[in-house]
N, C-alpha and C positions, 0 to 999 in steps of 0.2 A: 353216646355212651363212653366212648374211649378217649376221654379228655378230663384234665383235671379240673376240680371245682373252682370258681372264680375267686381270685385273691390268694391262691395257694402260693405263688412265687412271692407276693408281698408279705404273707404270714411267716414264710421261711426266713425272709430277710430280717424281719422284726425279731423273730426268735433267735437268730443267729446273733444279732447285735446284743440281745439280753444276755445270751449264753457267754458271749466274750467278755462283757462287762461284769457278769456275776463271777467269772473265774479270775478276774484281774487281781482283787485283793489277796486271794489264796496263792496265786503266782507270785505276787510281790513279796508277800510274807515268807514264802518258802525260797526265794532267790531264784526262781525258775526262769528268769528272763535271760536271754542271750546277752553275754558279756565277752567283749573283745579284749584281752589283755596281752597282746602279742609281745610287748616290752616291759610289762610289769615286773618281771622277774629280774630285770636289769638295775632296778632302783633298790636302795637300802630299805629294810623293813618299816622303819618309821616313815618314809616317804610313801611306801605301798600303802600303809594304814591311812595316812593323811588323803591319798588319793581316792581310797574306798569311802572315806567319810564325805569328801567334797562330792563324788558322784552321787552318793546317796542323798546328800542334801539338795543337789541340782534336781535329782528325779522327784524329791518330795515337793519342791517349790513348783515344778512343771506340773505335777499331778494336782497339786492344790489349786493351781490357776485353772486347769481343765475342769475341776470340780466347780469352781466358781462361774466359769462361762456356762457350763452345762446347767447349773441352776438358773442363771439368768435366761437361757434358751428355753428351759422348761417352763418359767413363769410366763415368758412372751407367748409360747404354745398355748399354755393353759388359758391365758387371757383372750387369745384369738381363736380358741377352740380349734386349733389345728388337728386335722384328722388325716389319716392315710387315704390314699387315692381309691383303691378297690374296696377295702373293707370298712372304711370310715371309723377305724380304730383311733383313739385319741393318742397323740405323740407325746404329749407332756410326761406321762408315767415312764417312758422309755429314757427321756431326758433326765428324770429325777433318779432312775435306776443308775444311769451312767454316772451322774454326779456323786451319788453315794458311793459307788464304787471306785471312783477316783479319790474321793476323800479317805476312804478305807486304805487305798494303796499309798496314798501321800503319808499317812500315819505309819504304815508299815515300812515305807521307804525311810522315814526320818528315825524310826526305831533301829532298823538295821544300820543306819549311818552312825548312830551313837554307840554301837557295840560291835563294829567290824574289826576284824584282824585279818591282815593279808593272807595268812596260812589258810584261812577258811573260805577264800574267794568271795568275801562279802557276806557269808553266812553268819548270823548271830553265834557268840561263843557257845551258847547252850547246845547248839547243833554241831558244834565242831567235832570232827572224828578223831582229832588228836588229843 
């Protein structure tokens, strides 16, 4: 009686992955990711702005690639009927959720790259405190 039901650990892993991917677009749109800018203040404002835009574009391209790969993985998992080990849950929906999340985050990153100013640390102008 004093033991968890079968598959509890697996269900926790799947739900944690879903939670992380569900929060990714919100975090990307809000600019809540960790940014290291130890020497950014040493550059003139136009260079800071260019660096923020380049970083946003690189992030957008990387996230778009992840979304594409996750769609391909999801399609493979759907075709092969891949299921989890203990609970036999289909894995393709999680891959598609992750793909949609990465696609949304790529859109947010490209949007942020198009409107960044260095004084707002990468936040869109509408959210600037100045």
